[in-house]
N, C-alpha and C positions, 0 to 999 in steps of 0.2 A: 421575550427574545432579545438578544443583544448582539451587536456587532463587536468585532475585536480588531484592533489595529496595532501592528508592531512596526516601529520605525527605528531602523538602524540598531536593532537589539543585538547585544553581544554579551557573552558570559565567559569569564576566564577563572580558572582555579589555579592561582599562582601564575606560573609562566605558561600554563597550558590553556590554549584557546579552545573552548568547547562549542560555542555558538559565535558565528562570525558575521556581524553586520546584516542581520536578517530584516527584511521588509516584507510584510504580509498583511493582506486585508481579508477578513472573514466576515461575510455578510450575515445579517440577522436570519436565524433559522437554518443556516447552512450546516451541512454535515461534511466536515473536512477531516481527512485522514493523513497523518504523518507516517511516511515509510522511509526506509533506508537501512543500510547494513548496520550491524552491531557497532556501537560506539560513534554513530554519526551525529548524535545530539538530539534525537527526536524526543526522548523522555525528558531531557533537561529543558528543552524548549517548552514542553507542556507544563513543567513545574514553574518556569518563569511566568507563564500566563497566569498560573494559579496563585503566584505569590509565595510559593513554598521555597523558592530560591531567589535571592535578590539579583537584579541585573547588574552587569558591570558597566554597561553603557546603553543608551537608547531609551525609548519610551514605549509604554504599553497603555493603550486606551481601551476601555470597555464602555460601549454605549456613548462614545465621544467624551468620556470622562477620564482624565489622567489617573491611572491606577498604579503607576510605576512604583510609588512608595507606600501604597495602601496595603495594610496587612491582609493576608489571605482570608481571614474571617469576615472581612468587610467588602470583599469583591463580588459577592453574590454568585459564587461558583461552587459547584459540587464536583468532587473528585472521586472517581471509581478506580481503585487500585487493582493490580494483579492479584494481590492477596485479599481475601474476603474480609479479614479482620473483624469477624463478628464476636460479640460478647458471648462466651460459651455458656454462662449461667443464666442468661436472659432468654425469654421466649422470643420467637420471631417477631411478634407484635411489638415487643418492647425494643428489640434491636432496631426496627424500622423507625419507631417514634421517639427514641431516646434523645435525639438532638432537639426535639421540641419541648422536652420536659423542663428545661430551664428558660423557656421563652415566655412563660406566663400564660400559656394556653391551658385551658382546663382539660381534665382527663377525658371528658366526653368528646371534646373537639379533637383532641389528639387521636382518640380511637376512631373517630369518623374519618380523619385524614389517612390513618394507617389502613383502614379497610378500603378506602377509595384507591389508594396506591396498590394494595394487594390485589384488588380486582383487576386493575390494569395489567399487572404482571402475572396474573393467574396463579397466585399463591395464597388466596384467601383461606383455603382449607388447611394451611400450614401454620397459621398465626399462633397457635398454642404449643407448637413443638419447640424443641431446642435445636440449635444448629447441628449438633452431632447426629440428629435424626434425619437430616436432609442430604440429598445428593449434591454433587458439585454444581450442577446446573441450577438447582434450587437455591443453593447458598449464594450463587452469583446474582440471581434475581433479588434476593434479600439485600445484597450490597447495593444494587441499583435502586431498590425501593427506598433504602435509607437516604440515598442522595435525592431521589425524586420527591420525597415527602417535604423537603425544604423549599420546593418550588424555585429552584435556582434560575439565574439568568442564563448560565452557560453550564453544560455538562462537559467534563474532561474525563476521558477514559485512557488509562495507561495499560495496554495489553491485557484487558480484563478477561479474555478467554483462553489465555495461554496455558492455564492449569487444567483445562478440560480435555476430554478425549474427542476424537474426530466427530462423532455423531452429535455430542453435546455442543461442540463449537458451531456446527451447522445449524442446530436448533436455536442457539442463542443469537446467532447472526440474524436470523429471521425475527426474533423477538426484539432486538435492538433496532432493526430497521423499522419494524412496526411501531415501536415506541416513538421513534423520531417522527414518523408520519402522523401519529396521533397528537403529540404534544407540541411539535414544531419548534422545539427549543434548540438554540445553537449548540452543536456538538463538535468537539475536537477529539480525535481518536488516534491513539498510537498503536501500531501493530508492525510485526515483521512478516505477517501472513498476507501474501498478495491477494488471495481469494477474499479475505475480509476487506482489504482496501478496495478492490475492484467492484465488489458487490454492495458495499455500504456507502461509499463516498459520493457526494456531489462533486467534490474536487479532491485531488490527491496532491500532497506536497512531498516531493522527493528530495530528501536531504542526503548530503554527502560531506563528511568532514566538517560539519557545522555550518555548511552553506546550503542554500536552496538551489538545486539544479534546475527544477522545473515545477510549475504549478499548473494543473489543468484537470479536465474531466478524465475519467478512466479511458474513454475513447480517444481523446487527444494524446494522452501519454502512450497508449498502445500504438496508435496509427502515426503520430507525428512527434516522436521523441526529439528533443533538441540536440542531444548528443549521444555518444556511444554508451556512456554510463547509464542514462535513463533507458535507452533501448535494451541494454543487457539486464537491467534490474526489473523492468516491467515485463511480465510474460513468463509463463511456466509451461514447459521447459523454457529456459532462457534462449535468447536469440543466438544463432550461430554467427561467428565472425571469421573473417579471413583477411590477412594482410595481402595487399595487391601492389603490383607495379603498374604505373600509369604512363601512357604515351599520348601526347596531344595529337589530335587529328583535326581535320577541317570541320567536323561536325560534333566534336566533343572529346571523349577520351577512350582509348583502347586499354582495357584492363587485362592483366595476366597474373596468374597465381597458381598455387598448388592444385592438384587434382585436374590439371588440364584446363583450368579456367582461361577463357579467351573470349571477351565480349566487349562491345562498344556501347557507350552510354552518352547521351547528349546533355552534358552538364556545362556549367559556366567555367569561370577562370580558375577556381580553386582546384588544387591537385588532389585527387582521391588517394587515400592511403589504405583504406580497408572497406570491405563490404559486409553487410549483415543480411540474414534471411531467417525468418521465424520457422521453427520446426513444422508448424501446421501449414505453411505455404509450400513446403517441399513435396515432391512426388518422385517415385522411382520411374525413370524414363523407360517406357516400353518400346516395342519395335517400331512404332510410328513416331517416336519423339527423339529429338537430339539431346543428348546429355550435356548440360552446361558445366557440370563438374562431376568427378567420379572418385570413388574410393573403395576401401575394403570394409565389408560388413563385419563388425566385431561382435555384435549381439543384437537380437531382436527380442523384445519383451511383450508378452501378451497380457494386457491389463483388463481384458474383458471388453470394455467399451471403446478401447483404442489400443493401438500397438505403437511401440517406440522402437525405432531402429537406430543404432549407433554406428556411424560410418567414419572410418579413419581417412581423412583427406590428406594429411601429412603426418609426420612423426609426432608433432605436438599439437595437432588440430583434429578434433573429433566432433563431427556434426551430429545433431540429434534430428531425427525425422519422425514426425507424427503421422501414422498411417491408419486407415480403416482396417487393413489386414496386411500381414507380412507375407501371405501366400506361400510360395515355395522358396523364399529366401533362406539361405543357409550361411552359417558362419564361414568366413573366408571368401565368400563370393565377391567378385568385383562388380559393383553396381554403379549406374549413372543416375544422377539427380538432376531434376529440372524444377523451374519455378516460373510463375507468371511474371511478366515484365514489371507490373506494378507492385510486386512483393519485395523488390530489392531496395535495400537502404545503403547509402554510400556516405562515408565519413572521411574527413581530412586528417592530417597527421596529429592535430590537437584533439581529435575525437568529436568535432562538431559535425552534425549531419548536414550534408550538402543539399541545398535546394536545387531543383532542376525541373525538368518536365515531369509533372505528377504522374503522367501515364507510363513513365518509364521507371521513375525512381522511388516514389513514395506510395505506400499502400494507403490510399485515401479513404 
């Protein structure tokens, strides 16, 4: 196991800044996931750690040793790419053990290591087959095995499951999580899939335009996002937002907005500019509840295990509501929505989440 330390790491291609002054500490044995929108720099940052791309500025330490200028082959890192990149003419056994053939290890020792890795990945019965005879999930296991047999200090994964269908992705998530629990090697994983990030990570690094927005556990990022970007990026369906007007009162702020929004919140001196509420925190106000906001039902979707309703709050604002059932709701209905006090998030004009009374503002 190895720790990783990034200090003021930057990367530019010509005049274009891709990674901007990143500081990050990854502990031994930790599973860290990089997430962010396309083009945010998460794959580039992974390649900087691997040594596949040189840094423009800053330092990278692995196990407290400066690796900034050390070639990728000497960093003790194994990289699993989105593409399996298996040798089509070699058996699975040779694909896994090929990197050891030039290391001076005897054939018997290589075979023993290959069989050990294959047993861990449950592909021992496939060792004499060729890659074309395997499914996508099996090929990905071979790619992981090829990295695992080298016994690296650190595993780096760059969207390794993006080529698989939904069922295989779910299966491989379980396998990767189990692998980490078994071998306890430091792992850094890039994905655009929130389910992968939330289920695999000890900590998630949210990137945006080459900068780190927030680092935290899945629970922290979901419950306590530092700003509107993180709040909107973490969670599926995404958080609902609404611009508000704010008037200072003796006890806080009175907020007004589209859909008849009119509520008072006990926050500090910063002026609220928008509110957010997650779809799963919303409920349709029944006869015994007062609606906090209302709108026109555009569509209700039955997904079997849940229902999603889309409500137009204003011309350019549509909120998503996650329900156990949509009952008798029909398109065009005017419906009211409500939420618990502790489910409301409030942001200032720069998108920062405003801290206040946790019982009123933050879903703790």
